[in-house]
C-alpha positions as CSV (number, residue, x, y, z in Angstrom):
1,S,0.1,-0.1,0.1
2,A,1.2,3.7,-0.6
3,S,0.1,6.4,1.7
4,A,0.5,10.3,1.6
5,A,0.4,11.9,4.9
6,A,-1.1,15.4,3.5
7,L,-4.4,13.0,3.5
8,G,-4.5,12.6,7.3
9,S,-6.5,9.6,8.3
10,Q,-7.4,8.6,5.3
11,S,-3.8,8.5,3.8
12,T,-4.0,5.1,1.8
13,V,-3.9,6.2,-2.1
14,L,-3.4,2.9,-3.5
15,G,-3.1,-0.8,-2.3
16,G,-3.0,-4.5,-3.3
17,G,-1.9,-7.8,-2.5
18,R,-2.5,-11.5,-3.0
19,Y,-6.0,-13.0,-3.0
20,D,-5.0,-16.6,-3.3
21,G,-8.1,-17.7,-1.1
22,L,-10.7,-15.5,-2.3
23,M,-12.3,-17.6,-5.0
24,E,-12.4,-20.6,-2.7
25,S,-14.1,-18.6,-0.1
26,L,-16.8,-17.5,-2.4
27,G,-17.5,-21.1,-3.7
28,G,-15.0,-21.3,-6.4
29,A,-12.2,-23.2,-7.4
30,P,-9.0,-22.6,-5.5
31,T,-7.6,-19.9,-8.0
32,P,-4.4,-17.9,-7.3
33,A,-5.0,-14.2,-7.6
34,V,-3.6,-10.6,-7.1
35,G,-5.5,-7.2,-7.2
36,W,-4.8,-3.8,-6.5
37,A,-7.2,-0.6,-6.1
38,A,-6.3,3.2,-6.4
39,G,-8.4,6.0,-4.7
40,I,-8.6,8.4,-7.7
41,E,-10.4,11.4,-5.5
42,R,-7.5,10.9,-3.2
43,L,-4.9,11.1,-5.9
44,A,-6.7,14.0,-7.1
45,M,-6.4,15.7,-3.5
46,L,-2.8,15.1,-3.9
47,V,-2.4,17.3,-7.1
48,G,-3.5,20.2,-5.4
49,E,-4.6,23.6,-7.0
50,R,-3.1,25.0,-10.3
51,S,-0.7,27.6,-10.0
52,D,-1.7,31.2,-10.8
53,D,1.6,31.6,-12.7
54,P,1.4,32.2,-16.4
55,S,1.6,29.3,-18.6
56,I,2.8,28.6,-22.0
57,A,1.8,26.0,-24.7
58,V,4.5,24.5,-27.0
59,I,2.7,23.7,-30.3
60,P,4.3,21.8,-33.1
61,D,3.1,23.0,-36.6
62,R,3.4,19.5,-38.1
63,P,3.9,15.9,-36.5
64,E,7.4,15.9,-37.5
65,L,8.3,18.9,-35.4
66,D,7.1,17.0,-32.3
67,Q,10.5,16.1,-31.0
68,Q,11.9,19.8,-31.3
69,A,8.7,20.8,-29.6
70,R,9.1,18.5,-26.6
71,K,12.7,19.5,-26.3
72,L,11.6,23.4,-26.1
73,A,8.9,22.3,-23.6
74,H,11.7,20.9,-21.6
75,L,13.8,23.8,-21.9
76,L,11.0,26.1,-20.7
77,R,9.9,23.8,-17.8
78,S,13.9,23.4,-16.6
79,A,13.9,27.4,-16.7
80,G,10.8,27.1,-14.2
81,F,7.9,28.1,-16.7
82,N,4.7,26.5,-16.2
83,T,4.5,24.9,-19.8
84,R,2.2,22.6,-21.5
85,I,2.5,20.5,-24.6
86,A,-0.6,18.3,-26.1
87,F,0.1,14.6,-26.8
88,R,-2.1,14.3,-29.9
89,G,-3.7,16.2,-32.7
90,N,-2.9,18.9,-35.2
91,A,-1.7,22.3,-34.4
92,K,-5.1,23.8,-34.7
93,R,-6.2,21.3,-31.8
94,H,-3.2,21.9,-29.7
95,A,-4.2,25.6,-29.8
96,E,-7.8,25.1,-28.9
97,I,-6.9,22.9,-25.9
98,A,-4.5,25.7,-24.9
99,K,-7.0,28.4,-25.2
100,R,-9.9,26.0,-23.3
101,E,-7.2,25.5,-20.5
102,G,-6.3,29.2,-20.0
103,V,-3.0,29.3,-21.2
104,D,-1.3,32.9,-21.4
105,A,0.8,32.3,-24.5
106,A,1.4,29.9,-27.3
107,L,4.9,29.2,-29.0
108,Y,4.6,27.6,-32.2
109,V,7.3,25.4,-33.8
110,R,7.1,25.5,-37.4
111,Q,9.3,24.7,-40.4
112,A,10.9,27.9,-41.7
113,S,9.3,27.1,-45.2
114,A,8.3,24.2,-47.4
115,D,11.5,24.5,-49.5
116,S,13.8,25.4,-46.8
117,P,17.2,23.3,-46.8
118,N,17.7,21.1,-43.9
119,G,14.3,21.5,-42.4
120,E,15.0,24.8,-40.6
121,I,12.9,25.7,-37.9
122,D,11.0,28.8,-37.2
123,L,9.4,29.9,-33.8
124,H,6.4,32.0,-33.6
125,L,5.3,33.4,-30.0
126,T,1.9,34.7,-29.5
127,Q,-0.1,36.1,-26.7
128,L,-3.2,34.2,-26.0
129,K,-4.3,36.3,-22.7
130,H,-3.7,40.3,-22.2
131,D,-0.1,41.2,-21.0
132,A,0.1,45.0,-21.2
133,D,3.9,45.1,-21.0
134,N,4.7,41.8,-22.7
135,E,6.7,40.9,-19.4
136,F,5.9,37.0,-19.8
137,L,6.4,37.0,-23.6
138,N,9.8,38.6,-23.1
139,K,10.8,36.2,-20.4
140,V,9.8,33.4,-22.6
141,W,11.7,34.8,-25.7
142,E,14.8,35.2,-23.5
143,A,14.6,31.7,-22.1
144,V,14.7,30.3,-25.6
145,Q,17.5,32.0,-27.0
146,P,20.2,29.3,-26.0
147,W,18.1,26.5,-27.8
148,I,17.8,28.9,-30.8
149,R,21.7,29.8,-30.7
150,R,22.5,26.2,-30.8
151,L,20.3,25.5,-33.3
152,S,21.9,27.9,-35.4
153,S,25.3,27.0,-34.7
154,E,24.3,23.1,-36.0
155,S,22.6,24.3,-39.4
156,P,25.3,23.8,-42.0
157,N,24.5,26.8,-43.9
158,Q,25.9,29.3,-41.1
């Protein structure tokens, strides 16, 4: 069993074990068995409230750019940003999810152009919620600069 002290007397979150004699005690044939259960409501209580910090969605424009988008999302999370990335769907669907979840900004990862050599990547940062002084957008853009510089230095055209 696993428990979380934050839940007090109702601290068991999941549990399980062997139930070898259960079937026989219910009138069935002797059957070896294992089982487990999880308290979904208790798990939800452990998640806690969502942060009021601004959040950003990283959205790949095409499925081929998913890996680059995930690298960017990891970089932003490592820099302390509340970052979200959808696991399925096209860019339009990702943007719809971000707006529905109240994300403050979106960072689109796009191929620079259909005929760009070596699959060059273009980033487009857009505001989804009002930020009068663009403070959040500026911080995000500053945080991705090392990634952009590294990507530029890896490009054979430089």
